[in-house]
C-alpha positions, 0 to 999 in steps of 0.5 A: 544327491541326498535322495540318491544317497538315501536310496543307496543306504536303503538298498544296502539295508534290504539287499544284504545282511548287516556284515555283508552290507558293511563289506560292500560299503568299504569296498565301494569307498576304497574304489573311490565311489564316495560322495563328497558332502558339501558342508556349509561354513559353520564357524560356531562348530569349530573347536579345540580339544586335547590341543587339536583343532576340529572343524566340527565336533562330529566324529566317526566312532571306531568299528566302521573303519577297522583297518584304516582303509577309508579314512579320507573317504569318511572325512569327505562326508563332513566328519570333523574327525574319524577313528580307526580300529579297534586294531590288535597286534595280530590279525584275528577273525573275530567271533563266528558269523552271524555276528551283526544284527540290525534292530530296524524297529529300534534304530539299533544294532547288536554286534558280537564281532570280537575285534576282527581286524587285519592286524597292526602291520596292515593298519600301520601301512595304511596310516603311513601311506596317508601321512601329510594329508589333512584331517583329524584321525584317531587310532583305537587300540586293543588286545588279541583274544588269546593274548597272554599279556593284554597290557603288552598288546596295547603297548605294542600297538601304541609304540607302532602307531605313535606319530601316525595318528592324532590321538589314541583310544584305549579300548578296554570296554568291548563286551565281545572279548572275554575278560577285557572289561576287567582292565577297567578295574582300578589296579589294572587300569592304573598299570595300563595307563602308567605304562602307556604314558611312559611310552609316550614320554619317551616318544617324539610325538605326544598324542592325546591318550583317551580311554573308552569305557563301558556304559554298564559301569555302576556309579562306584566303578565309574568314579574309580575310573574317573579318579584313576584317569585324573590321577594318571593324567590321561587326556580324556574319556570316551563315553561309551562303548556298546551295552549288554543291558537295555533289551527291555522294551525293544521291538526287533526280532533280534533283540535277544541276540548276544553282543553289544547294543548300540544306537538309539536305545543307548542314548539315555544311559550313555548320556546320563553316564557322561553327565555323571563323569563330567560332575565327578571330574568337575569338568577337568576331564574332556569327554567324547559322547557316543551312543545314539547320536542321530540328530543335531539335538542328540549331539547338542544334548551330549554336549550340554551333558559334558561332551566336548566332541561326539561320535556316531556310527549306528545311526549312519547305517540307517540314515546314510552319509548325508546324516553328518551334514544334517547334524552339523546344521541343526547343531549350529542352529541350536547353539545360536538359538541358545546364545552360544558362540561356540561348542565349548561354551555349551559344554556341561551347560546341563551338568 
């Protein structure tokens, strides 16, 4: 079965451009052509973060399932949780094609998609339809490119979806929507977080609110973000989104394309930022580590740097759906090797 999945992944990479391959994969998953990966019982991987119980700490990052179309199919691959989106209030086509580029020699991707999605109503309908099903699902929310009031866009998405997702991610760090990263500035960020928290305070549901930040923040800017997050009282940070840096030394012919870089080249810088954020918050702010996770050792490195959970996406496009199981097994072995009885015990061990 593993060989069959690997062959399928190879065919998608070699027969189609990156965006077509993704669309074909989503259609196949929606049609029920999705493997169910037999995950071994690994009690050491069970964890509780943000008040939520996770069967394992390995999550699917936002960007794969933009429109909440294949939530359950992805959970059947063994992910401990999955994150939909980024969703915006109005549907939008995103940036002109081509806008996704495989950097095969570098195990990386550059994308300049620009929050392409079918809009809030479509996402809400799908999340409503799966209410009551098992599995931890997050909703990643953003703002339309042409919005006159971007904070209002986040509020609209949150108000519409609250109660339908287990946690929410505030995406202020995509490099592909002009000006969006300006919301990471302290005053703008403080206003955004306060207004979102006010919405949550009035709601029956009280889902965790997480902030996804850019890996390109200098240390003073990162400190500002951590301090604002702690002061506002949100539940955690996701570190990190794609990077505009890191092109030096890349081998692939697409290395100079504009857009955000993800995958293996992002691992070192995103993990270093994760470690710094852990130190700056004295471990008081739960973190999700994203960027270059392709093995159990990679996931373990992020956990030891301060991550309570990890997410991946790019590595799965190269390795196929069996990757989650492989990461889980290796991670459990590494925790046992070092005498940790749980993921939580290892969090921040190197920070």
